[in-house]
N, C-alpha and C positions, 0 to 999 in steps of 0.2 A: 504494500500500500504506500502511495506517494506521501512524502511529508507535507503537512499543511503549512502554508505560508500566509502571511498577512494579505498578500496579493490575491490568493485564491480561496481564502476562507469565505464561507457563505452560510446563510441561515439565520444570522442575527439581524433582526430588523432595526431600522432607525427609530429612535424614540425621541419625543419632545418632552418626556417627563424628566425634570431636573435630576432626580435620583438615578436615572438610567443613562445619562449622557456620559460618553467617554471623555468629553473635554473637562469633566470635573477635576481630573488630574492628569497631566501629561508631562510632568517634570518630576524629578527626584534628585537626591544627592548620592554620589558615590563617595564612600568613606575610604580613606587610606591613612597610613600612619602619619602623613605629613600635611595633608590639606584636604579640603572638601570641595569637590568639583561639581558644579551644577550641570547635569546632563538630561537629555530628553530621550525616553525609550518607550517602546511598546514591545510586547512579545511578538517576535517576527516569524516564528515557526514552531511547530510541534509535531512530534511523531509518537506513535504507539507501537510497541513491539510485543510479541507474544512468544513465550518460551515454555517448553515442557522438558523437565529434567528427570531422568530415571533416578529412583532411590538407589542407594548402594546395596540394599537387600530389601525383601518384602517387609512392610511395616503395617502395624495395626494398633488400635487402641480398644477401648471397651465397646465401641459401637460402630467402628468403621475400619476399613483396610485400604491400602493404596500401594502402588508400585512406582508412582511418579508424582512430581509436584510442578505446578504451573505458575508462572509469573507474568504479570502484565506490567510492562515498563513504559512509563511516560517520560519523554524527553522534551524540554522546552529550550528555545533560544531567544535571547534578547540581544540582538546584534551579535557580538563575538562571545557573549556570555552564555554558557550552556549549563543546564541543570537537569536533574532527574528525580523521579519518585516512582514508587511501585506498590503493587499489592500482589498477594498470592491468590489468584483467582483464575477463572476459566476463560475460554475463547469469547464467549458472549460478553463478558466484562470488557475485554479488549475492544470489541466492536463498538460498544456503547461509549467507552472512553474516547475513541476516535471521533465519534459524532459530536460529543460534547466539546472536545478541543476545537473542532472545525467551527462550530456554531457560536461558542461563547468565550473561548480562551485566547486563541490567536488574534492579535490586534489589541488586546487589553493591556492595561498598565500593570507591570509586575508588583508595584507598590499599592495598587488597589485590589490586593488579593482578597480582602474580606468581601468587597463588593462582587467580585467575580464568583466567590464561593456562594453567595446568596443567589446569584443567577443560576448556578449549577443545581442548587437545592430546589429552586423553583421549577427547573426544567425536568426534574425526575419525579415531581409530585404525583403524576398519574401513573408512573411506573412502580410506585411504592418506595418509600425512603428506607429500605433495608436491602440486604442481599446484594445481588448483582449491581443494582443501581448505585448503592452507597459505596460499594467497593470501587466502582469506576470513579466516583467523586473522590474517594480516598486517595487513589493513585495520583490524580490531578492535583489535589490539595497538597500532598506531600511534595510534588514537583514544584508547586508554586512557592512553598516555604523555602525550598532549596534555592530556587531562583532569586527570591527576594534577598536572601543572605549573600548570595554570590554577587548580585548587582551592587550590594553595599560593601563587598569584599570583606565579609565577616563570617566567622563560624556561626552555624545556626543557633547554637546554644547562646551565643552573644546577643542575638536579636530577640530571643525569647526571654532571657534573663537568667543567668547561671546562678544556681544555689549550691552546687557541689562540683568538684573537679572530676569525680569518677563515681561509679555506682556498682554495687554487687550484682553478679549474675549467678543464676543456678543452672547447672547442666541438666538438660531436659531430653529424654529419650526413653530408654528402657522399654521398648515396644513389646507388646504382648506376643509378638511373633518370635522374639528373641529366646534362644536357649538360655539355660542358667549360666553357661559359660560366656555367651555374648553379653548377657546382663551384667555379669561380674566384671568383664573387661571394660565395658563402656563406663559404668558408674564408678568402678574402682579407679579407672584411668583419670576421670575428672577429679576425684578426691586426691589422687597423687599429684595432679597439676596445681593444687591449691584451692580448688573450689570448696567452699564451706557448705554448699547446699546442692543436692541433686534431686531430680524427679523421675519417677517411673510411671509407666502406664499400667493400669489394672482394669479388670472388669470383663475381659473376654471369657475367662473361666473363673468365676468367683470362688469356686471351691479350691483353686490352686493359689489364689492371691496371698493368703497368709504365708504359705511356703515361699513364694517368690519374694515377699517383703523381707523374710528372714535372710534369704540369699543376698538381697541388696544390702541389708545392714552389715552382714559379714564382709561384703566387698568394700564398703566405704569406711568401716571402722566406727568407733563410738563418737568421734568428735564432729563428724560431718552430718548436717541435718538431712533428713530423708522426707521427701514430699511424695504424695501419690495422687494420680489423676484418673478418675473413673470415666470421664467423658459421658456422664449421665447414664451409666450402665446399670445401676442398682435401684432397688426399691428403697423406700425410706427405712423399712425395718432391716433390710440387709445392710444398708449403709451404717446405721447406728450400731449394729452388732459388730460389723467389721472395723468400725472406727476404734472401738475398745480393744479389739484384737491387734490392730496396727499400732496402737499406743504402746503396747508391750515392747515394740521395736523402736520406740522413740519417734514415730511418725508425727510431725508437727504441722502438716499442711494436707488437707483433704480437699481436692479440687473436683467440682462437679460430681459429687456423690450421686446425685439424681440430676435430671435435666435442669438446666439453668432457667427454663421457663416455669419450673415448679417452685415458685417462690415460697409457698407454704411448706412444701417438703424440705427445702433448704433450711428454713427457719426451724422446723422441727428437729432436724439433724443438728443444727448449730446449738440449740438449747440442750441437747442430750449428748453432745460430743464430750470426750474427755477434756479436762482442763489442760490448756496449753496447745490444743489442736485448733488451728485456723481452718475455717471453711471459706473456700475461694470460688468465685465464678465471675463471669462478665465478658468472656472472650467473644461471645456472640452478640454483644451489644452494638447496635448500629447508630443509635441516637442518644442524646442526653436524657430524653424521657425514659428510655430503657434503664439507664443507670440510676436515675432518680427513683424509679419504681422498685428496683432491687434494694437500694439503700433504705427507702421508706419501709419496706417489708422486713428490714433487719435480717435479710437472707444470708448475708456474708459478713465475715470479719475482715476480709481483705477483698477489695474490688480489683478485677482485672479489666484491662481495656487494650484494644489492638488498633493502632492507627492505620493499619492496612484495611480495616473494616469500618471503623466508627466515624468515618468522615474525615480521615486524615489526621494530621497533627492538630488541626483546629478542633476536631472532635475529641481528640485525646486531652487537649487542654480543657474542654468542657467537663470531661470526666474528672480531671484533676481538680477543677474548681469545686465540683460536688464533693469530692473526697475531703477537700479542705473544710467545706461547710459542715460535713457530717463527721469530721474527725475520724476518718477511716483510711487505713493505708491503701496505697495503689501499687499494683504490679503490672508491668507490660507483658503482653502475650506475644510470643514468637517474634520473628523479624528483628533480631537484635540491632542490626545496623540502622534500621529506620527509627528505632526508639532511643538510641543512645543519647542524642543531643537533647531531646525533649525530656527524657527522664532525669537528666542532670539539671533541668530547669524547673521542676515542679516539686514543692516541698514534701508532699505526702508520698512520693515514690520511694519504695524501700528496696526494690531489686527488679531485675529484668530476666526474662526467660531466654536462655541460650539454647534454642531448640536445634537439635542435631541436623535436621533436614535443611533448615533455613541458613544456619551458620555455614554449612557445607556449600550451599548455592552461592551465598554472598562472598565466600572466599574465592570461588571460581569466577564470579562475574565482576567483582569490583576491586580495583586498585584503591587502597585507602581503608580496606577492612581492618578494624581495630581488634587485634587479638587480645583475649583476656589475659591479665597478669595477676596471679594469685587470687583468682576468682573475682576480679574487678575489670570493668571496661572503662576506658578513658578516652573521651573525644580528642581528636588531634586539632588543636586550636590554630595550627599553622595553615590549615586548609580552609578555604571558604565553604559555606554551606554545610552539607553533611560530610563533606570531604571525600565523597565517592566518585570515582571515574569508571565508566563502563569499559571493561576489557573486551573490545569488540570481537576480536578473533576468537577468544575463548568462549564467549557467549553465542557466537554465530552458529556453532554446531547444534545448538539446542533450539534455535529459532524455528517457529512454525508460521508460515504465511497467514496473514489475516484474510 
């Protein structure tokens, strides 16, 4: 599919409404260490690429199995400045993202990001503000944040507002397809690298889960925290019983013991879980209203949010504001490179998920991937934006035409 340029973009209608006029802002400042130069810019081009990357072995959790992961990558240009954002989603998401870029994004001002986002949200109203539609918006919103920071020649965390220099990550994998040997090697390997927390999948065979948790604890030792994720596989009764069983192995995080849509069930489990065990959910949240309902229901002790799903970094900041107001910790779901800067900029963030699949893909695709050191990830402040550059030749082998 051909890149969209400002010259060939179409679909956006001229408006006489003051709030919709593009001339509201057509200049901005470029910051650098020595001076501030007034420049005029519009987003001049945009592309959407779709990739499918095979997993390194078959994977499954409590309710799903897969052998590949797909990425929708949005790239934007503002003159010579190039930026990117992405989501992990399917081909239909890529097609919608291309349409939205063409109609609403190319030709807009990169510093009128919030206005552009409102237009994107209005455009998907009749498609439903969840799922495919919001993931398309998420990829674009992430690219817009990256572009804004790059135009200003600043790291992304610098324009959001840095509150910490680094953030803890937990190794996440332990798929239910793994043998005990594979489980031991992966989780034990992370512990040896200095990770203080690891997470495993459970729920495919509930009767085997207590044994697998014992295997995991032996692999990581007594000092590493152990998290479990059922992906909604259990009933409320099963989850409560197993929570007390898992507590004997020091499990301190129980993610999606039941479906995250079952807010009453999550609350029932939270009330009956062992002391010291957090109940976490939120990765399937697409809007601020979803997160508010979850917090109002007291369904979780830690909220999760994913900026590749919840409307991008803008939506993640909405979730972070709610966590601030409700005094609830926040943890990012998957996509570690996409969350690194924003998680260093929100006070309630406590850690990020270093998900095996996504970390593997981001290492392959991006120059500038920040490797964890002793269980911490630190944004590279010497690079503008998110600090990521697409390794075109390495990614090309996985590209699927739109």
